LOZAKE-114824 format. One record per residue (C-alpha): residue number from 1; residue in three letters; z, y, x. Coordinates in Angstrom, 1 decimal. Last residue first. Example, Ala and Ser with C-alpha at 12.3 -4.5 7.8 and 13.67 -1.06 7.14 Angstrom:
BEGIN
node num 2, residuo ser, c3 7.1, c2 -1.1, c1 13.7
node num 1, residuo ala, c3 7.8, c2 -4.5, c1 12.3
This chain:
BEGIN
node num 182, residuo lys, c3 90.3, c2 34.9, c1 75.5
node num 181, residuo leu, c3 89.0, c2 34.5, c1 79.2
node num 180, residuo ala, c3 90.0, c2 38.1, c1 80.0
node num 179, residuo thr, c3 93.4, c2 37.7, c1 78.7
node num 178, residuo ile, c3 94.0, c2 34.3, c1 80.4
node num 177, residuo leu, c3 92.8, c2 35.7, c1 83.6
node num 176, residuo ala, c3 95.2, c2 38.7, c1 83.3
node num 175, residuo his, c3 98.1, c2 36.4, c1 82.4
node num 174, residuo ile, c3 97.4, c2 34.2, c1 85.6
node num 173, residuo glu, c3 97.3, c2 37.3, c1 87.8
node num 172, residuo arg, c3 100.6, c2 38.4, c1 86.5
node num 171, residuo gly, c3 102.3, c2 35.1, c1 87.0
node num 170, residuo asp, c3 101.1, c2 34.8, c1 90.6
node num 169, residuo pro, c3 97.8, c2 33.2, c1 91.7
node num 168, residuo lys, c3 97.9, c2 30.5, c1 94.2
node num 167, residuo ser, c3 94.3, c2 31.1, c1 95.7
node num 166, residuo val, c3 93.9, c2 27.6, c1 96.9
node num 165, residuo lys, c3 95.3, c2 25.7, c1 93.9
node num 164, residuo leu, c3 93.5, c2 28.1, c1 91.4
node num 163, residuo met, c3 90.1, c2 27.7, c1 93.2
node num 162, residuo arg, c3 90.6, c2 23.8, c1 93.0
node num 161, residuo arg, c3 91.3, c2 24.0, c1 89.3
node num 160, residuo phe, c3 88.1, c2 26.1, c1 88.7
node num 159, residuo ile, c3 86.0, c2 23.7, c1 91.0
node num 158, residuo glu, c3 87.2, c2 20.7, c1 88.8
node num 157, residuo lys, c3 86.4, c2 22.4, c1 85.6
node num 156, residuo val, c3 82.8, c2 23.1, c1 86.8
node num 155, residuo ala, c3 82.4, c2 19.5, c1 88.1
node num 154, residuo lys, c3 83.5, c2 18.0, c1 84.8
node num 153, residuo lys, c3 81.3, c2 20.3, c1 82.9
node num 152, residuo asn, c3 78.2, c2 19.1, c1 84.6
node num 151, residuo arg, c3 75.2, c2 20.1, c1 82.5
node num 150, residuo ile, c3 76.6, c2 23.2, c1 80.9
node num 149, residuo arg, c3 75.9, c2 24.1, c1 77.4
node num 148, residuo lys, c3 79.0, c2 26.1, c1 76.6
node num 147, residuo ala, c3 82.0, c2 25.3, c1 74.3
node num 146, residuo asp, c3 83.4, c2 22.7, c1 76.7
node num 145, residuo val, c3 83.4, c2 25.4, c1 79.4
node num 144, residuo ile, c3 85.4, c2 27.8, c1 77.1
node num 143, residuo ser, c3 87.9, c2 25.2, c1 76.0
node num 142, residuo asp, c3 88.4, c2 24.1, c1 79.8
node num 141, residuo phe, c3 89.1, c2 27.8, c1 80.7
node num 140, residuo thr, c3 91.8, c2 28.1, c1 78.0
node num 139, residuo asp, c3 93.3, c2 24.8, c1 79.0
node num 138, residuo ile, c3 93.3, c2 25.8, c1 82.6
node num 137, residuo leu, c3 95.0, c2 29.0, c1 81.7
node num 136, residuo his, c3 97.6, c2 27.3, c1 79.6
node num 135, residuo lys, c3 98.3, c2 24.8, c1 82.3
node num 134, residuo thr, c3 98.7, c2 27.8, c1 84.9
node num 133, residuo glu, c3 101.2, c2 29.4, c1 82.5
node num 132, residuo ala, c3 103.1, c2 26.2, c1 81.7
node num 131, residuo gly, c3 103.5, c2 25.5, c1 85.5
node num 130, residuo ala, c3 105.3, c2 29.0, c1 86.0
node num 129, residuo ala, c3 103.4, c2 31.5, c1 88.1
node num 128, residuo lys, c3 105.4, c2 32.8, c1 90.9
node num 127, residuo ala, c3 106.4, c2 36.4, c1 90.8
node num 126, residuo arg, c3 105.3, c2 38.1, c1 94.0
node num 125, residuo thr, c3 107.7, c2 38.2, c1 96.8
node num 124, residuo gly, c3 105.8, c2 35.4, c1 98.5
node num 123, residuo ala, c3 104.5, c2 37.2, c1 101.5
node num 122, residuo lys, c3 107.1, c2 39.1, c1 103.6
node num 121, residuo tyr, c3 106.9, c2 42.7, c1 104.0
node num 120, residuo leu, c3 110.3, c2 43.7, c1 105.4
node num 119, residuo pro, c3 110.5, c2 40.6, c1 107.5
node num 118, residuo arg, c3 107.2, c2 41.7, c1 109.1
node num 117, residuo leu, c3 108.7, c2 45.1, c1 110.3
node num 116, residuo gly, c3 109.3, c2 44.0, c1 114.0
node num 115, residuo glu, c3 105.8, c2 42.2, c1 114.0
node num 114, residuo ser, c3 104.1, c2 45.2, c1 112.6
node num 113, residuo thr, c3 105.8, c2 47.5, c1 115.1
node num 112, residuo leu, c3 104.9, c2 45.5, c1 118.2
node num 111, residuo ala, c3 101.4, c2 45.0, c1 117.1
node num 110, residuo tyr, c3 100.7, c2 48.4, c1 115.9
node num 109, residuo leu, c3 102.4, c2 50.1, c1 119.0
node num 108, residuo met, c3 100.3, c2 47.8, c1 121.3
node num 107, residuo ile, c3 97.1, c2 48.5, c1 119.3
node num 106, residuo ala, c3 97.7, c2 52.3, c1 119.3
node num 105, residuo leu, c3 98.5, c2 52.4, c1 122.9
node num 104, residuo ala, c3 95.2, c2 50.4, c1 123.8
node num 103, residuo his, c3 93.3, c2 53.0, c1 121.7
node num 102, residuo ser, c3 94.9, c2 56.0, c1 123.4
node num 101, residuo ile, c3 94.2, c2 54.4, c1 126.9
node num 100, residuo asn, c3 90.4, c2 53.8, c1 126.0
node num 99, residuo leu, c3 89.8, c2 50.2, c1 126.0
node num 98, residuo val, c3 88.2, c2 47.9, c1 128.4
node num 97, residuo pro, c3 86.5, c2 44.3, c1 127.7
node num 96, residuo tyr, c3 82.7, c2 45.5, c1 127.4
node num 95, residuo ser, c3 80.7, c2 42.4, c1 127.3
node num 94, residuo pro, c3 83.8, c2 40.1, c1 126.6
node num 93, residuo asn, c3 84.2, c2 42.1, c1 123.2
node num 92, residuo thr, c3 88.0, c2 42.8, c1 123.0
node num 91, residuo gly, c3 91.1, c2 40.8, c1 123.3
node num 90, residuo ile, c3 94.2, c2 42.9, c1 124.3
node num 89, residuo tyr, c3 96.1, c2 40.8, c1 126.7
node num 88, residuo ala, c3 99.9, c2 41.5, c1 127.0
node num 87, residuo val, c3 101.4, c2 41.2, c1 130.4
node num 86, residuo met, c3 105.1, c2 40.5, c1 130.7
node num 85, residuo asp, c3 107.8, c2 41.4, c1 133.1
node num 84, residuo cys, c3 105.6, c2 43.9, c1 134.8
node num 83, residuo lys, c3 105.7, c2 45.0, c1 138.5
node num 82, residuo ala, c3 103.2, c2 42.5, c1 139.4
node num 81, residuo ile, c3 100.7, c2 44.1, c1 137.0
node num 80, residuo glu, c3 101.1, c2 47.4, c1 139.0
node num 79, residuo asp, c3 100.4, c2 45.5, c1 142.3
node num 78, residuo lys, c3 97.2, c2 43.8, c1 140.7
node num 77, residuo thr, c3 96.1, c2 47.3, c1 139.6
node num 76, residuo leu, c3 96.3, c2 48.4, c1 135.9
node num 75, residuo gly, c3 93.1, c2 49.4, c1 134.1
node num 74, residuo thr, c3 90.2, c2 50.3, c1 136.0
node num 73, residuo asp, c3 88.2, c2 52.8, c1 133.9
node num 72, residuo asp, c3 90.6, c2 53.9, c1 131.2
node num 71, residuo arg, c3 93.6, c2 53.7, c1 133.4
node num 70, residuo gly, c3 96.3, c2 51.1, c1 132.9
node num 69, residuo ile, c3 99.1, c2 51.0, c1 130.0
node num 68, residuo leu, c3 102.6, c2 50.2, c1 131.0
node num 67, residuo leu, c3 104.7, c2 49.9, c1 128.0
node num 66, residuo gly, c3 108.5, c2 50.2, c1 128.5
node num 65, residuo val, c3 111.1, c2 48.1, c1 126.4
node num 64, residuo ile, c3 114.4, c2 49.5, c1 126.5
node num 63, residuo gly, c3 117.3, c2 46.9, c1 125.6
node num 62, residuo leu, c3 116.2, c2 43.3, c1 125.1
node num 61, residuo gly, c3 119.1, c2 42.7, c1 122.9
node num 60, residuo his, c3 117.4, c2 40.3, c1 120.4
node num 59, residuo ser, c3 114.3, c2 38.3, c1 121.7
node num 58, residuo his, c3 112.4, c2 37.5, c1 118.4
node num 57, residuo ala, c3 110.4, c2 40.8, c1 118.2
node num 56, residuo leu, c3 109.5, c2 40.7, c1 122.0
node num 55, residuo arg, c3 108.2, c2 37.1, c1 121.8
node num 54, residuo lys, c3 106.3, c2 37.9, c1 118.5
node num 53, residuo ala, c3 104.8, c2 41.0, c1 120.1
node num 52, residuo ala, c3 103.7, c2 39.1, c1 123.2
node num 51, residuo asp, c3 102.2, c2 36.5, c1 120.9
node num 50, residuo glu, c3 100.2, c2 39.0, c1 119.0
node num 49, residuo ile, c3 99.0, c2 40.8, c1 122.1
node num 48, residuo leu, c3 97.8, c2 37.5, c1 123.7
node num 47, residuo tyr, c3 100.1, c2 36.6, c1 126.5
node num 46, residuo arg, c3 100.5, c2 36.8, c1 130.1
node num 45, residuo arg, c3 103.7, c2 35.7, c1 131.8
node num 44, residuo gly, c3 102.4, c2 33.1, c1 134.1
node num 43, residuo phe, c3 101.7, c2 35.4, c1 137.1
node num 42, residuo ser, c3 100.2, c2 32.5, c1 138.9
node num 41, residuo thr, c3 97.6, c2 32.2, c1 136.2
node num 40, residuo asp, c3 96.0, c2 35.5, c1 137.2
node num 39, residuo ala, c3 96.8, c2 38.7, c1 135.5
node num 38, residuo lys, c3 93.4, c2 40.1, c1 136.1
node num 37, residuo gly, c3 91.8, c2 36.9, c1 134.6
node num 36, residuo trp, c3 92.5, c2 37.9, c1 130.9
node num 35, residuo leu, c3 90.8, c2 41.3, c1 131.4
node num 34, residuo gly, c3 91.6, c2 43.7, c1 128.6
node num 33, residuo thr, c3 95.1, c2 44.3, c1 130.1
node num 32, residuo thr, c3 98.5, c2 45.6, c1 129.1
node num 31, residuo gly, c3 101.8, c2 45.8, c1 131.0
node num 30, residuo val, c3 105.2, c2 45.2, c1 129.3
node num 29, residuo val, c3 108.2, c2 46.4, c1 131.3
node num 28, residuo val, c3 111.6, c2 45.1, c1 130.2
node num 27, residuo asp, c3 114.9, c2 46.6, c1 130.8
node num 26, residuo cys, c3 113.3, c2 50.0, c1 131.3
node num 25, residuo asp, c3 115.3, c2 52.8, c1 133.1
node num 24, residuo lys, c3 113.4, c2 52.6, c1 136.3
node num 23, residuo thr, c3 110.0, c2 52.3, c1 134.5
node num 22, residuo ala, c3 108.5, c2 55.7, c1 135.3
node num 21, residuo glu, c3 109.9, c2 55.9, c1 138.8
node num 20, residuo asp, c3 108.7, c2 52.5, c1 139.6
node num 19, residuo val, c3 105.2, c2 53.2, c1 138.2
node num 18, residuo ser, c3 105.1, c2 56.3, c1 140.4
node num 17, residuo ala, c3 105.1, c2 60.1, c1 140.4
node num 16, residuo cys, c3 106.5, c2 60.6, c1 137.0
node num 15, residuo val, c3 105.6, c2 63.2, c1 134.4
node num 14, residuo thr, c3 108.4, c2 63.7, c1 131.8
node num 13, residuo ala, c3 107.3, c2 64.5, c1 128.3
node num 12, residuo asn, c3 109.3, c2 67.2, c1 126.6
node num 11, residuo ser, c3 106.4, c2 69.5, c1 126.0
node num 10, residuo leu, c3 104.3, c2 66.7, c1 124.9
node num 9, residuo leu, c3 106.8, c2 65.5, c1 122.3
node num 8, residuo glu, c3 107.3, c2 69.1, c1 121.1
node num 7, residuo ser, c3 103.4, c2 69.5, c1 120.7
node num 6, residuo ala, c3 103.0, c2 66.4, c1 118.8
node num 5, residuo his, c3 102.3, c2 67.4, c1 115.3
node num 4, residuo lys, c3 98.5, c2 67.2, c1 115.9
node num 3, residuo ser, c3 97.6, c2 66.7, c1 119.4
node num 2, residuo phe, c3 94.6, c2 68.9, c1 120.2
node num 1, residuo met, c3 96.4, c2 71.9, c1 121.5
């Protein structure tokens, strides 16, 4: 009743009596934990959520990946964790390390989906600024600084140049700055 647009999903959901039954068709089972130590070091397959998502995204042909999310109050038991092929640690505030199941699921789905979609949203698709445009912006800025009563003009100019190098503005941003400064 309270799940917006999910009534069909809920009515078709399968309720399983055990973890084994729920994961029998899964090729890889990823468990979650907010307690790093719960999947002790002998388990050896525990990752920060971002790293787990990267490993899954770069492993082609994994088949069906199942997400095993523990209870709100106690999380997954050690026996349930042992049935996982990988444990993804969702970092939270150490004073209250547990998450509501819906929040853990949302974080897991976000991490897995965003890693898989990353190639579609690559940085650097902006039009790179040409060297001449950047030089024109610096010359424009320098002429403004030279016309003002500024004690350390050299330092102001150098700070502006450093800001440009670090921010790496694209051609459109360079043109906007030149327009504003003129």
